[in-house]
N, C-alpha and C positions, 0 to 999 in steps of 0.2 A: 293312663297308659296310652289311650288312643291319641290324646293331645301330644304326648311325647313323640310317638311315632310320626304323627303328622308334622310336628315341628322339625324332626330330623329329615323327613322327605322334602319339605319346603326349603329347608336350609341347603340341602344338596342341589335342589332345583335352582335356587338362587345363585349358588356357586357356578352352575353351568351357564346360566344367563349372563353372569358377570364375566366369565371367561370368553363367552361369545362376543360380548360388547368390546372386549379388549383385542379381538382378532379381526382386523379389517377385511381379511380375505373371506372369512366365514360370513361376515356381515354382507358383503357383496353377493355371496352365494345365496344368502337367505332372502334378501330384499331386492337386489338389482337383477339377478339372474332370472327370476320368474317373469319379470316384465319383459326382458329381452326375448325370452323364449316365447312369450305370448305374442309379441309383435312379429317375430319370425314366422311362427306357425300361422298366425292370423293373416299375414300378407303373402309370404313366400310359398308356404305349403298350400297349394291349391290344385284341385282337379278340374277347375274351370279352364276351358280352352278358348283363348281369345287371341286375335291377331296372328293366327297361324299362317305361316309363309306359304303362298300359293303361286305356282307358275302356270301360265295360261298358254295353250297352243290353240290358236284360232285359225282353222282352215276355211272358214266360211266368210268371215269379214263382212257380216251383215249387221243391221240394226238389232236383229233378234239375238245374235251371238253376243254382241256387246251388252245387250240388256241382261243376259244371263250372268255375265261377269260382274256387272254392277250389282245384281241381286246377291251374288256371293260375297261381295266385299262391303256392302252397305250396312250389314248388321253388326260389323265389328268382329265376327268370328274368323274371317280370313282377310289377309292382306296381300295384295298382288305385289310380287317382287320381280316379275319379269314376264315378257310376252313374246311369242314367236309364232311362226307358221311351220316350224319344222319339229317333228317328234324327237329328233336327236337332241335338240336343245333341252327338252323336258328331262330326258334321261340324264344329261350332264348336270342339270340343276339338282336333281334328286341325289345323284352320286356325290356331288360336292357339298351337299348339306345346305345349299342355298334355299331349297324349298322342301316342305314337308308334304304338301298336297299338290298334285298336278291335275289340271282340268284341260281336257282335250275335246274340242268341238269339231266334228267331221265336216267335210264339204257338203253343201246342201242341207245344212241343219235347219235353216229357216223354212225351206219347202217341206222337209220331213216332219216338222213340228205340227203342221196342219194335215198331214196324211193320216190315213186310217191306222197304220202301224206305229205312227209316232216317230220321234227322233231318238237317236242313240248318242249318249254322251258318256265319255270315259273319265272316270276319276281314279287317280293313282295316289296311294297313300304310303308314306314311309313307315314301315312297321317296326322300326328299331325301338321306338317307345310305344308299346302296345296300347297303353292307356290313352295317350294322345291320339294315336291312330284310330282307335275305336270311336272316341268321342267326335273327332273331326269328321270321320266318315259318316257318322250319324247326322251331324249338322249338314254336311254337303248333300246327302241324299234327300233330306227334308227340304232344303232350299231349292234343289233342282226340281223336285216333284211339285212343290207349290208354285214355282215360277212357270213350269210347263202348263199347269191348269189355268193359270192367270192369262197365258198367252193365247189360249184357244179362242178362235173366233166365235164359236157357239158355246153358250153356257152349258156346262155338263155338271149334272148333280152326281156327286160321288155315291156309290152304292151303300156306303156306311157313313153315317154322320158321327164321326169320332170326336168327342170332346174330352180333353185331358185336363185333370186338375191335380196338382201336387199338394198334399196336405202337409202341415207343420213347417214346411220350407218351400213356399210357393215359387220363389225365384231360383230354387235349386242351387243356392250359393254354397260353395264348399266351406267358407269360413263359419257359416251357421252350424255346420256339422263338426268342424274341427275345433273351434275355439272352446266350446264347453268341455271337450275331451281333454284339453290341455290341463284342466284342473287336476285330473287324476295323475297325469305324468309328472307334473311339477311337485305335487304333494308327495308322491312316491319317491322321487329323486331327492328332495330335500330331507325327508325323514330317514331315508336309507343312509345318505351320506353323513348327516349330522350324528345319527345314533352310532353308526359303526366307528366313525372317527373319534367321537368323544371318549368311548371306552378304551380304544387302542391308544389314544393320546395319554390317558391316565397310566396305562401300562408302560408306555415309552418313557415318561418322565419319572416313573417310580412312585406315583401317588396312589396307585391302585392298592398297593400293599397297606398303605396307611388307612385307606377306606375299609380294607378287610378286617383290620384289628380295631376299627371304631365300633361304637354300639349299633351301627347300622346293620340290620339283617339283610340277607340277599334280596328279599322282596322289596324292602325299603330302598335298597341300592338301585334296583331295576326301576322302581317308580320314580326315584329322584333323577335318574339318568334320562328317562324317556318322556316324562311329563313336560319339560320345557320345549322339547322338539315337537311334541304333539300340539302345544299352544302355538308354536311358530308356524306349523303346517296349516292349522286352522286360520291363522292370520293371513297366510298366503291364499287360502280359500276365499276369504272375504275380499282381499285385494284383487285377485284375478276376476272374481265375479263382478266386482264394481267396474273394472276396466272393460270387461266384456260387454256389460250393459251400456256403459256411458260412451265408450269409444267405438267399439265394433257394432253396436246396436243389435246385439244378439237378443232375441226375445226371451224373457223368463216368464213362463206361464204357470209354473208349478208352485209347490210349497217349500219354502226354505228350510223348514224343520226336517223334511224328508232328506234334503240334501245334506244337512248338518249331521243327522243320524248316520247316513251312509258314509260320510267322511270319517266319523269317529270309529265306526266298525272297520272301515278300510285302513285306518291308521293302526289298528291292532296288528294287522298283517305286515304292514311296512315297517313299523317299529320292531316287531318280532324278527323280521328278516335282517334288520340292522344289527340287532343283538346277536343273531346267529353269525353274521359276518364278523362281528367283533371277537367271537370266541375262536374263530379259525385264523385270525390275522394277528401277526405280531408287530407289524409296523403300519403306519398310516398309508404308505404306498400300497401295501398289500390289501388293506381295507378298501382303498379307493378303486383298485383294479377289480377286486371281487364285487364291489358295488356295481361297476360298469358291466361286468359279465352277467350279473343278475338282472340289471335294469333292461338291457337290450332284448333278451328273450321274452321277458314279461311284456314289453312294449309290442313286439312283433306278434305275440299270441293274444293280444287284448282286443283286437278289432279296431284299434285306433287308425292304422294305416291300411289294413287289408281286411275285407269282410271275413268273419269266421266261417260263414257258410261255404266260401270258396276254398277253404283249406281241406287237406285230406282228412278222412274220418278220424284217424288216430290223433291228429293234432286238434281236431274239434273237441274230442274228449279231454285232451290235456288242458284245453283252455278253461274247462270247468274248475280246475285247480288254481287258476290265475285270479287273484282278487281284483286285479285291475280290470279284467273283462267285465265282471259284475258291477264294479263301480262306474265304469263308463256307460253301461246300459242304463243305470239309474240316473246319472248326470244328464245324458241326452234326453231321457224321457221326462225328467223334471223340467229341464229348460224348455223343450219344444212341445211336449205333449200334455203338459199340466198333470203329470202322473202323481199319484198319491201313494199312501201306504198300501192300499188295497191291491193296486196293480203291480207293485214292486216288492211284495213281501217275499217272493222266492229269492230274488237277488239279495235282499237284506238278510235273509236267513243264511244264504250261502256265505256272505261276508262275515256274519257272526260266527259261523262254524269254522271257516278258514282262519279268521283272526284268533279265535280261541285256541285252535290247534297250533298255529305258528307261535303265538306268544307263550303258550305252555311249553312247547319244545325249546324255544329260546331261553325261557326262564330256567328249565332244568339243566341245560348245558351251561348257562351262565353261572348257576350255583356251583357246578362242578369245577368251573374255571376259577372262581374266586375263593373256593374253600380248599 
């Protein structure tokens, strides 16, 4: 009896894989789209601020003022796009969008630099993009302070010897933080789209009724429909991990078994959501739109783009119901912190509970739909 059930499930799973092979659009979605998303997120989506456009107003025209400008541009964080001795030109450059940062050095800057009260330097930042403005302002303040200490004629020992060290991502590169998280977003997108479209496609072409009168039970039908897409999502897991390690040089310090277990538990939720979408959709267009409307809130509330701690308290509680949040925490910890089962058991338990609940709800609605 078990072998007959297994044969029926595998037969239906083979049918899904065969239909997938015959659909070039879905093949591109499954195999090409993940690589494109990985490249886009790895290179284009970056919180690193480099070559920020800077306009300089130098009222001093001394070697000291020129030295400060060189210190600002030599590190690659700022790029000089214009220079003047009139403050109005700085205002015009900021208004026109030609500059994001403005540096203004007052007359007598060189003399004041060695005076007891020190020199005053004005930095103006375009706050339209608050993230860029905050990071650029931090860079500018640090460069100006370090350059001011270096220019003092008498060596001055700072009152506090501050030594900073960043663990797990010493270079503070955004791609080290973003690329591992792409695993979750791509696996969720692929499993959601494929599962919801597969069931709705059966309903559109009229073959769902044939499956309903076949010997397949609802449980076998659900297993046969979801198993192929779980395998495809796990293949994407291996593919993206390989590219992340080989191409982006993202460090992998943890245990792959922890990552695999988390992926399997995470897929319970995403496949269940795909089944739920299929029960409320009558056409593939409706299923695709519902998938998009489900995918975006889950992404925004996952901590992928915005820290969960900075969200309002209500939304922080809502993120606990988001399986993508727990999965991203595990992925980043496994990649960068060498995390194991002991440190990630809470997130794994959350994924197991959420996955069981979602797949159970989806299975009950799916049974009502096909019976």
